[in-house]
C-alpha positions in Angstrom: 231.0 -148.3 -38.0 231.0 -152.0 -38.9 234.5 -153.3 -38.4 233.6 -156.7 -37.0 233.5 -157.8 -33.5 236.1 -157.4 -30.7 236.0 -160.3 -28.4 237.3 -160.1 -24.8 237.6 -163.0 -22.3 238.3 -162.5 -18.6 241.8 -163.8 -17.7 242.0 -166.8 -15.3 244.5 -165.5 -12.8 246.6 -167.9 -10.7 248.2 -167.0 -7.3 251.9 -166.5 -7.8 251.6 -165.4 -11.3 253.7 -162.4 -12.5 251.9 -159.7 -14.5 253.0 -156.7 -16.5 250.1 -154.3 -17.2 251.1 -152.0 -20.0 248.5 -149.2 -19.7 246.0 -147.4 -17.5 246.1 -146.6 -13.9 247.1 -150.3 -13.1 250.2 -150.2 -15.3 253.3 -151.8 -14.0 254.7 -155.1 -12.7 252.5 -157.1 -10.2 252.4 -160.5 -8.6 249.0 -162.2 -7.9 248.8 -162.8 -4.2 245.0 -163.5 -3.7 241.9 -164.3 -5.5 238.2 -164.6 -5.0 235.4 -165.1 -7.6 235.0 -161.4 -8.0 238.3 -159.8 -6.8 242.1 -160.1 -7.5 244.8 -158.9 -5.1 248.1 -157.8 -6.5 251.4 -156.9 -5.0 254.1 -154.7 -6.4 257.4 -156.6 -6.4 259.4 -153.4 -5.8 257.4 -151.4 -3.3 255.4 -154.3 -1.7 252.2 -152.2 -2.1 249.1 -154.4 -2.3 245.8 -153.6 -4.0 242.6 -155.4 -4.5 240.5 -154.8 -7.6 237.6 -156.4 -9.4 238.9 -158.9 -11.9 239.7 -156.9 -15.0 242.5 -158.3 -17.2 242.5 -159.8 -20.6 245.5 -161.6 -21.9 247.2 -160.0 -24.9 250.4 -162.2 -25.1 252.5 -164.3 -22.9 256.3 -163.9 -23.2 259.1 -165.7 -21.4 261.9 -163.4 -22.5 261.2 -160.3 -20.5 263.0 -159.3 -17.3 260.5 -159.1 -14.4 260.3 -156.7 -12.6 261.5 -154.2 -15.1 264.8 -152.7 -14.4 265.1 -149.1 -13.1 264.8 -146.6 -15.9 262.5 -149.0 -17.8 259.9 -149.1 -15.1 256.6 -147.4 -15.3 255.3 -146.3 -11.9 251.9 -147.2 -10.6 250.4 -145.3 -7.8 246.7 -146.0 -7.6 244.6 -143.3 -6.1 243.1 -143.8 -2.7 239.8 -144.9 -4.3 241.6 -147.7 -6.1 243.6 -149.0 -3.1 242.6 -152.0 -1.2 240.4 -151.3 1.8 241.3 -153.2 4.9 
């Protein structure tokens, strides 16, 4: 299948940034609370849960017209498995 080339660029996270991840096990609203060269620490604005993952995101679009966090009923839940949770 030769349909061209898909190009992905790692996203340059900034502490304090608000994120909405729209799919996969990390989906939901998050705030960036910590960074290293290899890891990003995110906090859920509703539950306060913190997780640390290898940097992973790619920007699809930036919008200023969305409520954050999402209102109850619109919210997708995110409950990472214990293997995905930050280890302290």
